[in-house]
C-alpha atoms as one frame of an Amber mdcrd trajectory, in Angstrom:
protein
 -12.576 -12.141   8.376 -16.029 -10.509   8.289 -19.673 -11.096   9.162 -22.448
 -11.179   6.571 -24.898  -8.302   6.422 -28.459  -8.558   7.804 -27.573 -11.056
  10.528 -26.443 -13.958   8.351 -24.059 -16.521   9.783 -20.441 -15.529  10.161
 -18.480 -16.943   7.237 -14.832 -17.595   8.011 -13.518 -19.434   4.980  -9.873
 -19.759   4.040  -9.648 -17.060   1.421 -11.118 -14.526   3.886  -8.911 -15.452
   6.823  -5.664 -13.968   5.629  -6.553 -10.302   6.179  -5.379  -8.736   9.433
  -6.711  -5.305  10.317  -3.440  -3.387  10.327  -2.745  -0.272   8.297  -0.031
  -0.006   5.664   1.653   2.585   7.878   1.749   0.133  10.801   3.194  -2.561
   8.539   5.891  -0.191   7.305   6.788   0.742  10.882   6.961  -2.922  11.892
   9.149  -3.827   8.925  11.536  -0.971   9.693  11.679  -2.165  13.292  12.161
  -5.848  12.488  14.445  -5.824   9.453  17.670  -4.926  11.355  17.175  -7.607
  14.032  15.724 -10.475  11.949  16.801 -13.142   9.525  15.163 -12.466   6.147
  14.037 -15.528   4.190  12.444 -15.700   0.736  10.589 -18.880  -0.258   8.998
 -19.964  -3.561   5.336 -21.022  -3.785   4.311 -24.404  -2.330   7.411 -24.595
  -0.124   7.125 -26.301   3.285   9.431 -24.330   5.576   8.317 -25.685   8.935
   7.313 -29.197  10.008   5.952 -30.832  13.180   8.626 -31.611  15.748  10.895
 -28.689  14.876  12.112 -26.278  17.529  12.150 -22.600  16.616  14.053 -20.065
  18.647  11.921 -17.078  17.667   8.761 -16.020  15.880   7.907 -15.294  12.253
   6.612 -12.121  10.598   5.213 -12.221   7.048   6.557  -9.283   5.045   4.850
 -10.323   1.809   3.126 -13.329   0.308   0.778 -15.867   1.871   1.203 -19.015
   3.982  -1.038 -21.840   5.122  -0.711 -23.781   8.372  -2.149 -27.261   8.657
  -2.144 -30.670  10.334  -1.654 -34.037   8.631  -2.539 -37.448  10.070  -0.155
 -39.280   7.673  -3.141 -41.051   6.095  -3.810 -38.465   3.422  -6.140 -36.315
   5.533  -5.222 -32.643   5.942  -6.810 -29.888   8.008  -5.891 -26.271   7.385
  -6.139 -24.180  10.536  -5.638 -20.811   8.880  -3.957 -18.941   6.045  -1.926
 -15.810   6.778  -0.687 -12.923   4.660   1.479  -9.835   5.069   1.434  -8.251
   8.522   0.889 -11.478  10.469   3.058 -12.973  13.191   3.074 -16.701  13.878
   5.080 -19.237  15.881   4.500 -17.438  19.166   2.721 -20.404  20.774   5.681
 -22.751  20.338   8.134 -20.095  21.529   6.259 -18.918  24.619   5.379 -22.453
  25.751   8.800 -23.878  24.923   7.193 -26.538  22.718   8.082 -28.030  19.360
   5.785 -26.913  16.565   2.930 -29.291  15.766   1.968 -27.809  12.396   3.136
 -27.773   8.828   3.752 -24.275   7.486   3.793 -23.861   3.714   3.887 -20.915
   1.326   1.024 -20.489  -1.129   2.769 -17.757  -3.137   6.301 -16.397  -3.232
   6.744 -15.255   0.361   9.220 -13.126   2.303   9.426 -13.858   6.024  11.371
 -12.344   8.908  12.494 -14.703  11.671  12.842 -12.662  14.859  15.123 -14.370
  17.427  13.671 -15.126  20.847  15.916 -12.586  22.580  14.750  -9.810  20.265
  11.128 -10.941  20.566  11.181 -10.588  24.346  13.039  -7.274  24.166  10.560
  -5.796  21.685   7.631  -6.987  23.776   9.019  -5.007  26.697  10.043  -1.905
  24.775   7.779  -1.445  21.734   4.036  -0.922  21.997   3.287  -1.429  18.286
   5.140  -4.756  18.237   3.433  -5.964  21.406  -0.065  -4.884  20.346   0.207
  -6.387  16.855   1.574  -9.658  18.225  -1.292  -9.923  20.732  -3.826  -9.007
  18.039  -2.494 -11.758  15.758  -2.717 -14.308  18.564  -6.270 -13.282  19.513
  -7.369 -13.244  15.870  -6.092 -16.787  15.320  -7.841 -18.000  18.485 -11.105
 -16.542  17.162 -10.583 -18.291  13.822 -10.040 -21.607  15.610 -13.092 -21.059
  17.826 -15.351 -20.669  14.803 -13.684 -23.610  13.098 -14.356 -25.856  16.105
 -17.996 -24.837  15.942 -18.070 -25.470  12.212 -16.634 -28.984  12.589 -18.783
 -29.819  15.613 -22.135 -28.605  14.328 -21.960 -28.928  10.531 -21.701 -32.042
   8.370 -19.076 -32.290   5.641 -21.754 -31.519   3.051 -22.913 -28.441   4.923
 -19.321 -27.228   5.327 -18.945 -27.508   1.552 -22.148 -25.515   1.085 -20.843
 -22.819   3.427 -17.578 -22.633   1.536 -19.223 -22.446  -1.881 -21.738 -19.810
  -0.753 -18.920 -17.719   0.698 -17.025 -17.958  -2.600 -19.783 -17.116  -5.103
 -19.437 -14.168  -7.450 -22.931 -12.742  -7.281 -21.979 -10.041  -9.759 -20.819
 -12.630 -12.302 -23.600 -14.919 -13.535 -22.435 -16.647 -16.714 -25.714 -18.508
 -17.300 -29.051 -17.360 -15.909 -29.432 -18.885 -12.468 -25.795 -19.951 -11.860
 -22.975 -18.242  -9.973 -19.281 -18.767 -10.615 -16.845 -19.138  -7.714 -14.092
 -16.617  -7.056 -11.646 -19.467  -6.413 -11.070 -22.702  -8.313 -10.781 -25.602
  -5.862  -9.339 -29.063  -6.451 -10.763 -32.016  -4.530  -7.622 -32.091  -2.396
  -7.974 -28.408  -1.531 -11.619 -28.875  -0.605 -10.646 -31.754   1.672  -7.974
 -29.637   3.350 -10.387 -26.774   3.945 -13.447 -28.625   5.234 -11.605 -31.545
   6.823 -12.587 -34.542   4.702 -10.911 -37.315   2.741 -10.875 -37.043  -1.062
 -13.280 -39.972  -1.458 -15.714 -38.232   0.915 -15.411 -34.955  -0.988 -16.066
 -36.690  -4.308 -19.173 -38.383  -2.913 -20.505 -35.155  -1.409 -19.929 -33.219
  -4.642 -21.907 -35.864  -6.532 -24.748 -35.560  -4.032 -24.728 -31.745  -4.262
 -24.893 -32.014  -8.065 -27.813 -34.464  -7.860 -29.590 -32.098  -5.463 -29.124
 -29.183  -7.865 -27.067 -27.144  -5.411 -24.027 -27.080  -7.712 -23.023 -28.121
 -11.192 -19.558 -28.725 -12.627 -18.761 -27.220 -16.027 -15.286 -27.781 -17.505
 -14.116 -28.946 -14.045 -15.272 -25.693 -12.442 -17.973 -25.567  -9.812 -20.979
 -23.274 -10.199 -23.629 -22.682  -7.539 -27.351 -22.473  -8.237 -28.530 -18.919
  -7.545 -31.866 -20.226  -6.269 -30.183 -22.711  -3.919 -27.698 -20.077  -2.794
 -30.423 -17.667  -1.709 -32.379 -20.446  -0.002 -29.300 -21.511   1.929 -28.395
 -17.985   2.995 -32.014 -17.339   4.031 -32.016 -20.486   6.182 -28.715 -19.460
   7.799 -30.023 -16.208   9.274
């Protein structure tokens, strides 16, 4: 998560949300602390390991890999809340409130996770400063992500959320054709819907409109952003 230079709007898109500001030394210390008291689980990519309504007697720590956490209204509409990578804790809300989880949790890559039992979680919170501080930092960081996401959904249309995502993902150093930027990430329509919170039919319509407006073009099923439109949009977002 980072802010743009020269006062531009804060861009908090999914591929930037998975970095937590912990050092490799802190992660190594946490792993050494957690490994003896945790259940170690290794999951393949695209594996749903937690579903709404489940009760979890503990919290999770991501040793390696990446996960996404999302809601589903059972009508084909998804909303990703955040993606997390190594060094993150999650599941603390359900544990501390004694609630069933309300989210789907799914791996994006091969992922190794430690499940720390509730008894060990409470003990480490009392006895270990690094554990306690990192856990609180993870919780606060996720609350900040959700705060910006609420603002994004409340104050930006679906089309503008797509523009924000595409502008955050451009490779300014990689211009294949004069005047067009590639994206660092290849998105499917379903993935775009999950990220910005829109149905596939809405995403398809908005992409067509953005193409007609000259903001993007699609070459070999890959989206490119107009350099001129990119700079205009970023200028207007100051």
